[in-house]
C-alpha positions as CSV (number, residue, x, y, z in Angstrom):
1,M,-11.9,101.3,-28.2
2,L,-11.1,99.4,-31.4
3,E,-11.4,101.1,-34.7
4,V,-14.1,99.5,-36.8
5,V,-13.0,99.5,-40.4
6,K,-15.8,99.2,-43.0
7,A,-15.3,97.3,-46.3
8,K,-14.8,99.2,-49.5
9,T,-14.3,96.2,-51.8
10,S,-16.5,96.6,-54.9
11,A,-19.1,98.6,-56.7
12,L,-21.4,95.8,-55.7
13,P,-22.9,95.6,-52.1
14,V,-20.2,93.2,-50.9
15,N,-19.8,92.5,-47.2
16,W,-20.2,89.8,-44.5
17,S,-23.8,88.7,-43.9
18,F,-24.8,86.7,-40.9
19,E,-27.5,84.0,-41.1
20,Y,-30.6,84.7,-39.0
21,N,-31.8,81.9,-36.8
22,P,-34.5,80.1,-38.8
23,P,-37.9,79.4,-37.2
24,M,-37.3,75.7,-37.2
25,G,-33.7,75.9,-36.1
26,G,-30.6,74.8,-38.0
27,A,-27.0,74.0,-37.8
28,A,-24.9,76.5,-35.8
29,G,-21.7,77.8,-37.3
30,E,-19.7,75.7,-34.8
31,A,-21.0,72.5,-36.5
32,F,-18.8,73.3,-39.4
33,T,-15.6,73.6,-37.3
34,N,-16.1,71.1,-34.5
35,T,-16.3,67.9,-36.6
36,L,-12.6,67.4,-37.1
37,A,-11.4,69.5,-34.2
38,S,-10.8,66.5,-31.9
39,S,-9.4,63.9,-34.2
40,G,-6.3,63.3,-32.0
41,M,-3.9,64.5,-34.7
42,H,-1.9,67.7,-34.9
43,P,-4.1,70.4,-36.5
44,A,-1.5,70.9,-39.2
45,A,-1.6,67.2,-40.0
46,V,-5.4,67.3,-40.3
47,L,-5.1,70.3,-42.6
48,A,-2.6,68.6,-44.8
49,R,-4.8,65.4,-45.0
50,E,-8.1,67.1,-45.7
51,A,-7.0,69.9,-47.9
52,I,-5.0,67.7,-50.2
53,Q,-7.8,65.1,-50.2
54,N,-10.2,67.7,-51.4
55,S,-7.9,68.6,-54.2
56,V,-7.2,65.0,-55.2
57,D,-10.9,64.3,-55.2
58,A,-11.3,67.3,-57.7
59,R,-8.6,66.0,-60.0
60,A,-9.2,66.9,-63.6
61,K,-9.5,64.2,-66.2
62,G,-6.3,63.2,-67.9
63,D,-2.8,62.1,-66.9
64,G,-1.6,65.2,-65.1
65,K,-1.0,64.9,-61.4
66,V,-2.6,67.2,-58.9
67,S,-0.3,70.0,-57.6
68,V,-0.9,71.8,-54.3
69,R,0.8,74.8,-52.9
70,F,0.6,76.0,-49.2
71,V,1.8,79.6,-49.1
72,A,2.1,81.5,-45.8
73,K,2.2,85.3,-45.6
74,S,2.5,87.7,-42.7
75,L,1.1,91.2,-42.8
76,T,1.7,94.2,-40.5
77,R,0.7,97.8,-40.3
78,A,-0.3,99.3,-43.7
79,E,-0.5,96.0,-45.4
80,K,-2.5,94.5,-42.6
81,K,-4.9,97.5,-42.6
82,K,-5.4,97.3,-46.4
83,F,-6.2,93.6,-46.1
84,F,-8.5,94.3,-43.1
85,I,-10.5,96.7,-45.3
86,T,-10.6,94.5,-48.4
87,A,-11.7,91.4,-46.5
88,G,-14.4,93.3,-44.7
89,L,-13.2,92.3,-41.3
90,G,-14.6,95.4,-39.7
91,T,-18.0,93.9,-39.9
92,L,-16.8,90.9,-37.9
93,Q,-15.0,93.2,-35.5
94,E,-18.3,94.9,-34.6
95,R,-19.5,91.6,-33.2
96,I,-16.4,90.5,-31.4
97,T,-18.1,90.6,-28.0
98,S,-21.1,88.6,-29.2
99,L,-19.0,86.1,-31.1
100,K,-16.8,85.3,-28.1
101,I,-13.8,84.3,-30.2
102,P,-10.9,83.0,-28.2
103,V,-7.9,85.4,-28.0
104,P,-5.5,86.2,-29.4
105,N,-7.1,86.9,-32.8
106,C,-6.7,89.6,-35.4
107,L,-10.1,91.2,-34.5
108,S,-8.9,92.1,-31.0
109,S,-6.0,94.2,-32.3
110,I,-5.9,97.5,-34.0
111,P,-5.8,97.0,-37.8
112,E,-2.6,99.0,-38.4
113,S,-0.7,97.6,-35.4
114,A,2.6,95.7,-35.6
115,T,0.9,92.5,-34.5
116,P,1.2,90.2,-37.5
117,L,-1.8,89.0,-39.4
118,N,-1.0,85.5,-40.6
119,L,-2.5,84.3,-43.9
120,L,-2.3,80.9,-45.4
121,Y,-3.2,80.3,-49.1
122,I,-3.8,76.8,-50.4
123,D,-3.8,76.6,-54.2
124,D,-4.5,73.5,-56.2
125,Y,-3.8,72.9,-59.9
126,N,-4.8,70.3,-62.5
127,T,-8.2,70.1,-60.8
128,T,-11.7,71.0,-61.9
129,G,-12.3,73.9,-59.6
130,L,-15.7,74.5,-58.1
131,E,-17.5,73.7,-61.3
132,G,-21.2,73.9,-62.0
133,D,-23.9,76.4,-61.4
134,P,-23.2,77.9,-57.9
135,K,-26.9,77.9,-57.2
136,D,-27.3,74.2,-58.0
137,P,-27.1,72.1,-54.8
138,D,-25.3,69.5,-56.8
139,S,-22.5,71.9,-57.9
140,K,-19.1,71.7,-56.3
141,F,-19.3,75.3,-55.1
142,Y,-22.6,74.6,-53.3
143,R,-21.3,71.3,-51.7
144,F,-18.0,72.8,-50.7
145,L,-19.1,76.1,-49.2
146,L,-22.8,75.9,-48.3
147,S,-23.8,72.4,-47.4
148,L,-22.9,70.4,-44.3
149,G,-22.5,66.7,-44.1
150,D,-23.2,66.2,-47.8
151,G,-22.3,62.6,-48.4
152,S,-22.8,62.6,-52.2
153,K,-19.2,61.7,-52.7
154,E,-20.0,58.3,-51.3
155,L,-22.3,57.7,-54.3
156,S,-19.6,58.7,-56.8
157,K,-18.2,56.1,-59.1
158,E,-14.8,57.6,-58.6
159,H,-12.5,56.4,-55.8
160,T,-12.6,59.5,-53.6
161,G,-11.1,60.2,-50.2
162,G,-14.0,62.1,-48.7
163,S,-17.6,61.0,-48.3
164,Y,-19.2,63.0,-45.5
165,G,-19.0,66.6,-46.6
166,F,-17.1,67.7,-43.4
167,G,-13.7,68.2,-45.0
168,K,-14.3,71.9,-45.6
169,S,-14.3,72.4,-41.8
170,V,-10.5,72.0,-41.7
171,Y,-10.0,75.4,-43.2
172,S,-12.0,77.5,-40.7
173,S,-10.9,75.4,-37.7
174,N,-7.3,76.5,-38.5
175,S,-8.3,80.2,-38.5
176,A,-8.2,82.1,-35.2
177,I,-11.3,84.0,-36.4
178,L,-12.9,80.8,-38.0
179,S,-13.0,82.4,-41.4
180,M,-11.9,81.6,-44.9
181,F,-12.2,82.7,-48.5
182,A,-12.4,80.5,-51.6
183,Y,-11.4,81.6,-55.1
184,S,-12.0,79.3,-58.0
185,R,-11.3,79.4,-61.7
186,T,-13.6,76.8,-63.3
187,V,-16.3,76.3,-65.9
188,D,-20.1,76.6,-65.6
189,E,-22.7,73.9,-66.5
190,E,-22.3,74.9,-70.2
191,G,-18.5,74.6,-70.1
192,K,-17.9,78.4,-70.2
193,P,-15.1,79.9,-68.1
194,L,-16.2,81.0,-64.6
195,S,-14.4,82.8,-61.8
196,L,-15.9,82.7,-58.3
197,L,-15.0,84.3,-55.0
198,F,-16.8,83.7,-51.7
199,G,-16.1,84.0,-48.0
200,C,-17.4,81.9,-45.1
201,G,-17.2,82.3,-41.3
202,Y,-18.4,79.7,-38.9
203,F,-19.0,81.2,-35.4
204,R,-21.1,80.2,-32.4
205,K,-24.7,81.1,-32.4
206,H,-25.3,84.5,-30.8
207,K,-27.6,87.5,-30.4
208,F,-26.7,90.9,-31.9
209,G,-28.9,94.0,-32.2
210,G,-31.9,92.2,-30.8
211,D,-31.8,89.4,-33.4
212,H,-30.6,85.8,-33.1
213,F,-28.1,84.4,-35.5
214,T,-26.8,80.8,-36.2
215,G,-23.2,81.9,-36.4
216,R,-22.8,81.2,-40.1
217,S,-21.6,84.1,-42.1
218,W,-21.0,84.7,-45.8
219,F,-18.9,87.2,-47.7
220,G,-20.5,88.0,-51.0
221,V,-23.4,90.0,-52.6
222,D,-26.5,90.1,-50.5
223,V,-29.5,89.7,-52.7
224,S,-31.9,88.8,-49.9
225,Q,-35.4,90.3,-49.6
226,G,-36.3,91.5,-46.1
227,G,-34.9,90.8,-42.7
228,P,-35.3,88.1,-40.1
229,G,-37.6,85.2,-41.2
230,S,-37.1,86.0,-44.9
231,L,-35.1,83.9,-47.3
232,Q,-31.4,84.9,-47.2
233,V,-29.4,84.6,-50.5
234,I,-25.8,85.6,-50.7
235,D,-24.3,85.3,-54.1
236,P,-20.5,84.9,-54.8
237,L,-18.6,87.4,-56.7
238,M,-18.2,86.2,-60.3
239,N,-15.8,86.6,-63.2
240,E,-14.2,90.1,-63.4
241,E,-15.3,91.2,-60.0
242,A,-14.1,87.9,-58.5
243,D,-10.7,88.1,-60.2
244,R,-10.2,91.7,-59.2
245,L,-11.0,91.1,-55.5
246,A,-9.0,87.9,-55.4
247,A,-5.9,89.9,-56.5
248,E,-6.6,92.4,-53.8
249,L,-6.9,89.7,-51.2
250,G,-3.5,88.3,-52.3
251,F,-4.6,85.2,-54.2
252,A,-2.1,83.9,-56.8
253,E,-3.0,84.9,-60.3
254,R,-4.1,82.1,-62.6
255,S,-3.4,82.1,-66.3
256,Q,-6.2,81.8,-68.9
257,G,-7.7,78.3,-68.7
258,E,-5.7,77.4,-65.6
259,L,-8.5,75.8,-63.5
260,G,-8.4,75.1,-59.8
261,T,-9.4,76.3,-56.4
262,S,-7.5,78.5,-53.9
263,V,-8.5,78.8,-50.2
264,L,-7.4,81.6,-47.9
265,I,-7.3,80.9,-44.2
266,V,-7.5,84.2,-42.4
267,D,-5.5,84.6,-39.2
268,A,-4.0,81.2,-39.7
269,V,-2.8,79.3,-36.6
270,V,-0.6,76.6,-38.2
271,E,3.1,76.9,-39.2
272,A,4.6,76.0,-42.6
273,K,7.0,73.4,-41.1
274,E,4.2,71.6,-39.4
275,I,2.2,71.4,-42.6
276,L,5.3,70.0,-44.4
277,R,5.6,67.3,-41.9
278,G,1.9,66.5,-42.1
279,V,2.2,66.2,-45.9
280,E,5.1,63.7,-45.5
281,D,3.4,61.7,-42.8
282,W,0.1,61.1,-44.5
283,W,0.6,61.6,-48.3
284,W,4.0,59.8,-48.9
285,P,2.3,56.9,-50.9
286,R,1.0,59.3,-53.5
287,L,4.2,61.5,-53.4
288,I,6.6,58.6,-54.0
289,S,4.2,57.3,-56.7
290,N,4.7,60.6,-58.5
291,E,0.9,61.3,-58.5
292,L,1.1,64.4,-56.3
293,S,3.2,67.5,-56.2
294,V,3.3,69.7,-53.0
295,T,5.1,72.9,-52.2
296,V,5.1,74.7,-48.9
297,V,6.2,78.3,-48.8
298,D,6.9,79.9,-45.4
299,A,6.3,83.5,-44.5
300,K,9.8,84.5,-45.5
301,G,9.2,83.2,-49.1
302,T,11.4,80.1,-48.8
303,Q,10.1,77.1,-50.7
304,H,10.1,73.7,-49.0
305,Y,9.3,70.4,-50.6
306,P,8.2,67.1,-48.9
307,R,11.0,64.5,-48.9
308,P,9.5,61.4,-47.3
309,K,12.3,59.2,-48.5
310,K,14.7,61.3,-46.5
311,R,12.8,60.7,-43.3
312,E,14.4,57.8,-41.4
313,D,11.1,57.1,-39.6
314,L,9.1,56.8,-42.8
315,K,11.6,54.9,-44.9
316,P,10.7,51.4,-43.4
317,F,7.0,52.1,-44.2
318,I,8.0,53.1,-47.8
319,D,10.0,49.9,-48.1
320,A,7.0,47.9,-46.9
321,F,4.8,49.8,-49.5
322,Y,7.2,48.8,-52.3
323,L,6.9,45.2,-51.1
324,S,3.1,45.3,-51.0
325,V,2.8,46.6,-54.5
326,G,5.4,44.1,-55.8
327,Q,8.1,46.7,-56.7
328,S,10.5,45.0,-54.3
329,P,11.0,41.2,-53.8
330,P,10.5,39.7,-50.4
331,N,13.4,37.7,-48.9
332,S,11.5,35.7,-46.2
333,R,13.9,36.9,-43.6
334,T,13.4,40.7,-43.2
335,D,11.1,41.6,-46.0
336,F,7.7,39.9,-46.5
337,R,4.8,40.2,-48.9
338,K,1.4,38.8,-48.1
339,V,-1.5,38.8,-50.6
340,L,-4.8,38.5,-48.6
341,Q,-7.0,35.7,-49.6
342,K,-10.1,36.6,-51.6
343,A,-13.4,36.9,-49.9
344,D,-16.2,35.5,-52.0
345,N,-14.0,36.0,-55.1
346,V,-13.4,39.7,-54.1
347,S,-9.8,40.7,-54.0
348,L,-8.8,42.4,-50.7
349,G,-5.3,43.7,-51.3
350,A,-1.7,43.0,-50.3
351,A,0.5,43.9,-47.4
352,G,4.3,44.3,-47.1
353,F,6.2,44.0,-43.9
354,K,9.7,45.2,-43.0
355,V,11.7,44.1,-40.0
356,L,13.4,47.0,-38.3
357,E,17.1,47.3,-37.6
358,R,18.6,48.9,-34.5
359,K,20.6,52.1,-35.0
360,A,24.0,52.8,-33.5
361,N,22.3,54.3,-30.4
362,D,20.4,51.0,-29.9
363,E,17.1,52.6,-30.9
364,Y,14.9,52.2,-34.0
365,A,14.3,54.8,-36.7
366,V,10.5,54.5,-36.1
367,G,9.1,56.1,-33.0
368,E,7.5,53.9,-30.3
369,D,4.0,55.1,-31.3
370,R,4.4,53.5,-34.7
371,L,6.4,50.3,-33.9
372,D,4.6,47.2,-35.2
373,S,2.0,49.4,-37.0
374,V,0.7,49.1,-40.5
375,A,0.0,52.0,-42.8
376,L,-3.5,51.6,-44.2
377,I,-3.8,52.8,-47.8
378,R,-6.6,52.8,-50.3
379,A,-7.2,54.4,-53.7
380,P,-6.5,58.1,-52.9
381,M,-3.0,56.9,-51.8
382,M,-3.2,58.7,-48.4
383,V,-2.3,56.9,-45.3
384,V,-5.6,56.5,-43.5
385,S,-3.9,55.5,-40.2
386,Y,-0.9,53.8,-38.8
387,Y,-2.9,50.8,-37.5
388,R,-1.9,48.9,-34.4
389,Q,-4.4,47.0,-32.3
390,W,-1.9,44.7,-30.6
391,N,1.1,44.8,-28.3
392,V,4.6,45.4,-29.7
393,Q,6.7,42.3,-29.9
394,N,10.1,41.3,-31.1
395,P,11.5,41.7,-33.6
396,P,10.0,45.1,-34.2
397,I,8.3,45.4,-37.6
398,V,6.3,47.8,-39.7
399,G,4.0,47.3,-42.6
400,A,1.9,48.8,-45.4
401,F,-1.4,47.5,-46.6
402,V,-2.7,48.6,-50.0
403,A,-6.3,47.8,-50.5
404,D,-7.6,46.5,-53.8
405,D,-9.8,48.8,-55.7
406,E,-12.6,46.2,-55.5
407,I,-13.2,47.1,-51.9
408,D,-12.3,50.8,-51.9
409,D,-15.9,51.9,-51.6
410,I,-16.5,49.5,-48.7
411,L,-13.5,50.8,-46.8
412,R,-14.5,54.4,-47.5
413,S,-17.8,53.7,-45.9
414,A,-16.0,52.2,-42.9
415,E,-14.2,55.5,-42.2
416,P,-15.5,58.2,-39.8
417,P,-15.6,61.9,-40.8
418,A,-11.9,62.2,-39.9
419,H,-11.1,59.3,-42.3
420,D,-8.6,58.1,-39.7
421,R,-9.5,54.4,-39.3
422,W,-11.5,51.5,-40.8
423,D,-14.3,50.6,-38.4
424,P,-16.1,47.3,-39.1
425,D,-19.0,48.5,-36.9
426,A,-19.6,51.7,-38.9
427,R,-23.3,52.3,-39.5
428,R,-22.8,53.0,-43.2
429,L,-21.5,49.5,-43.8
430,Q,-25.0,48.0,-43.3
431,D,-26.2,45.7,-46.0
432,V,-28.6,42.8,-46.3
433,D,-26.3,40.0,-45.6
434,G,-23.5,41.7,-43.6
435,T,-20.9,41.3,-46.4
436,N,-19.5,44.8,-46.0
437,R,-18.8,44.4,-42.3
438,S,-17.4,41.0,-42.9
439,I,-14.9,42.3,-45.5
440,V,-13.6,45.1,-43.3
441,D,-13.3,42.8,-40.3
442,R,-11.5,40.2,-42.4
443,V,-9.1,42.7,-43.8
444,L,-8.1,44.0,-40.3
445,K,-7.8,40.5,-38.9
446,A,-5.7,39.3,-41.8
447,I,-3.4,42.3,-41.4
448,K,-2.8,41.4,-37.8
449,R,-2.4,37.7,-38.6
450,N,0.1,38.2,-41.4
451,L,2.1,40.8,-39.4
452,K,2.5,38.3,-36.6
453,S,3.3,35.5,-39.1
454,A,6.1,37.7,-40.7
455,Q,7.3,38.6,-37.2
456,G,7.5,34.9,-36.3
457,A,9.3,34.0,-39.5
458,A,11.8,36.8,-39.3
459,S,15.3,35.5,-38.5
460,P,17.7,37.6,-36.5
461,P,20.5,39.3,-38.4
462,P,23.4,37.0,-39.0
463,P,26.6,37.4,-37.0
464,P,29.5,39.2,-38.8
465,R,31.7,36.1,-38.7
466,P,31.1,32.5,-39.6
467,K,27.3,31.9,-39.5
468,K,27.4,29.3,-36.7
469,L,24.2,28.1,-35.1
470,T,24.0,26.0,-32.0
471,M,23.2,22.3,-32.6
472,L,19.6,21.7,-33.7
473,E,18.9,18.7,-31.6
474,R,15.6,17.0,-31.1
475,T,14.6,19.4,-28.4
476,L,15.0,22.4,-30.7
477,A,13.1,20.6,-33.4
478,S,10.2,20.1,-30.9
479,F,10.2,23.8,-30.2
480,L,10.2,24.8,-33.9
481,T,7.7,22.1,-34.9
482,P,4.8,21.6,-32.3
483,A,4.3,18.0,-31.4
484,R,1.7,16.1,-33.4
485,R,-0.7,13.5,-32.0
486,G,1.1,10.4,-31.1
487,S,4.6,11.9,-31.1
488,Q,6.8,11.5,-28.1
489,P,7.1,14.3,-25.6
490,P,10.1,16.6,-25.8
491,V,13.3,15.2,-24.3
492,E,15.9,17.1,-22.3
493,A,18.7,18.7,-24.3
494,S,21.7,16.4,-24.6
495,S,25.3,17.5,-24.8
496,A,26.0,15.9,-28.2
497,P,29.2,17.3,-29.7
498,I,27.6,18.5,-33.0
499,N,27.9,21.8,-34.8
500,L,25.3,22.9,-37.4
501,F,25.8,26.1,-39.3
502,Y,24.3,27.8,-42.4
503,D,26.3,28.2,-45.5
504,E,23.3,29.9,-47.1
505,E,20.5,31.0,-44.9
506,P,16.9,30.1,-45.8
507,R,15.4,32.4,-48.4
508,A,12.5,32.5,-50.8
509,E,13.0,33.2,-54.5
510,A,10.4,33.9,-57.1
511,V,9.5,31.2,-59.6
512,G,6.9,32.7,-61.9
513,D,3.9,33.6,-59.7
514,K,5.2,31.1,-57.0
515,L,8.0,31.0,-54.5
516,R,10.8,28.4,-53.8
517,L,12.7,28.1,-50.6
518,T,16.4,27.4,-50.8
519,A,19.0,26.8,-48.0
520,A,22.4,25.2,-47.5
521,F,23.9,24.1,-44.1
522,S,26.8,22.0,-42.9
523,V,27.3,19.7,-39.9
524,R,30.4,18.3,-38.2
525,L,31.7,17.2,-34.9
526,K,33.0,19.8,-32.6
527,V,36.7,20.2,-33.0
528,D,37.3,20.4,-29.2
529,E,35.6,17.1,-28.5
530,D,37.6,13.8,-28.1
531,V,35.4,12.0,-30.6
532,G,36.8,11.0,-34.0
533,E,33.6,9.7,-35.7
534,M,30.1,8.8,-34.8
535,L,26.7,7.8,-36.3
536,A,24.1,10.6,-36.6
537,R,20.7,10.9,-38.1
538,V,19.2,13.9,-39.9
539,R,15.7,15.0,-40.9
540,I,15.0,18.1,-43.0
541,T,11.5,19.4,-43.2
542,C,9.8,22.5,-44.6
543,P,6.3,22.7,-43.1
544,V,3.6,25.2,-44.2
545,I,2.4,27.5,-41.3
546,E,-1.2,28.5,-41.3
547,D,-2.7,30.7,-38.6
548,G,0.2,29.7,-36.3
549,Q,-0.4,26.0,-36.8
550,V,2.0,23.5,-38.6
551,G,0.6,22.0,-41.7
552,D,1.9,19.6,-44.4
553,D,5.6,19.5,-45.3
554,L,6.7,20.7,-48.7
555,Q,8.7,18.3,-50.8
556,L,12.4,19.0,-50.7
557,E,15.3,18.2,-53.1
558,V,18.4,17.6,-51.0
559,E,22.0,17.3,-52.3
560,T,24.6,16.2,-49.8
561,T,28.2,15.0,-49.5
562,A,27.2,12.4,-47.0
563,E,26.2,8.8,-47.8
564,L,22.7,8.5,-46.4
565,E,20.7,5.4,-45.5
566,D,17.2,5.0,-44.1
567,D,16.9,4.9,-40.3
568,T,14.7,1.9,-39.6
569,E,14.3,2.9,-36.0
570,K,13.0,6.4,-36.9
571,P,11.1,6.5,-40.1
572,G,11.6,9.7,-42.1
573,W,15.2,10.1,-40.7
574,K,18.5,9.3,-42.5
575,K,21.6,7.9,-40.9
576,F,25.1,8.9,-41.9
577,A,28.7,8.9,-40.5
578,L,29.7,12.2,-38.9
579,S,33.3,13.4,-38.3
580,Q,35.1,16.7,-37.9
581,Q,35.1,17.0,-41.7
582,A,32.0,19.2,-42.5
583,I,29.2,17.5,-44.4
584,K,27.1,19.9,-46.6
585,F,23.4,19.8,-47.3
586,V,21.9,21.9,-50.2
587,C,18.1,22.0,-50.0
588,K,15.5,23.3,-52.5
589,S,11.7,23.1,-52.1
590,V,9.2,22.6,-54.8
591,P,7.5,25.8,-55.9
592,Y,4.7,26.8,-53.6
593,N,1.9,29.4,-53.4
594,A,3.2,32.9,-52.7
595,L,0.4,33.3,-50.1
596,W,1.9,30.6,-47.9
597,T,4.3,31.0,-45.0
598,V,6.8,28.2,-44.6
599,K,9.6,27.3,-42.1
600,F,12.8,25.5,-42.8
601,V,13.7,23.0,-40.1
602,P,16.9,21.0,-40.2
603,E,17.3,18.4,-37.3
604,V,20.5,16.5,-36.4
605,E,21.1,14.2,-33.5
606,P,23.3,11.3,-32.5
607,T,21.9,7.7,-33.0
608,G,23.4,6.5,-29.8
609,Q,25.3,3.8,-31.7
610,D,29.0,3.4,-32.2
611,Q,30.4,3.8,-35.7
């Protein structure tokens, strides 16, 4: 028989109160925990995403960055029993059979036993706290702890992460007994200092003592009038009472005027190291932008800090992010930046792409599940998802897309409660002319198109010795440049004794807000051929590639050591004398739109005539 320990927490009648099943029905406690329970992510990752998002959304006005601390504690024996009494867990223990909570859990063990009780505190700083009148349905206290599916954030003018009102469920779902406490230092509607403490439990509906209950439970001061069928009102502890009980429950003490909210997950089922990895995986954009500070303290008291730049599997995404926001220049070979074209004069955002290099063990730093994926990022600077709706191709590549603030609200509406994708078919995108759906669809398609374009333009890493290329004959040119109408079909490769090699590989350089492509290559007769000199022809083009199709050629400036003359037999080509002495061509395009993708195509072939 378990010992039932009653709460002795305050001079006020403080304890857990269960919600009677209302005559017209209502949401069961499970509704608060099931929403994010099957997101497909590790529970610690979901906790890191949602908890920090709640804090970022509550950021105080000013330049200070939000700071979040995850602090794990483990209690046994006397400490465990003291917490058991202070938290009023005996009241929950009385119903353990009716609640049918999966084991193991702290309610199924004797309070003073050596079985550890794991607690996880999540404290945020430089936030507003749960401000407002706690009884006001529009207050942050009410929306955070009492309402379900409150989408009022969606109507906010601020660029928030959440918009469904389900983010709170991440705390209880990571508790073995589905329970949490919230302690907040904030200000009321008149701007006066206010401390609040409240507990919430979200259990399955059940019958106990002959009455039916929804499973929702609150820890506070019961000021209800009557029993089943009457209006239940449970007030939070406030000010001195809240501060005193918060200290007894182990919450970190806040200095005078230090606003913010702390959440305690009772009987936590996540580990500190898993939380740390979740923070790095999903919040690295805000971390590297120095707009977020996170500390994770394990049960031994050791402090850990997220270091996303030290993670080999995240570094390529970070490099792609710097490309997308313009902090790193693209090189048109391994690093690419694509600004999405506007939709009806609305800016969409920019993407950066990074070609991956093989490691010494012939593998890539990025795991297979994220090869060719693109980190989707909007205003809160959390990675919404590592998006990939296509097959992995060579060369492997990763990307980062940073949405423009103009479409942040649209993308937020395209996210499900887990905020883990942008869905162009989301019901909340509905508008009169379908513009919202069109924008989301256009963004996703443009990301895919530009990733494939960057992949196609990526050149393989140069060899360690002389940068030789095989001869670019007419056949190779036909491969690089699809045949136009009226052009001759490809011919079989010849065995012409010509070598073409790059002195400077094609690269794009910035010219104001435009780009210019430059390249230098040389051609000569092969040294092992018994040919002294021959006539050859050359054509150098730089076509614009749009949606995989070849467009118009950019104008090129070409400097060469050869004496060129027009080839009357093949307009657009130049004839010259070729020997075993290398002839150099230095090429430079006119400045072009940074949104364009271009390809440099040098073609050299024998004329078939004797010199």
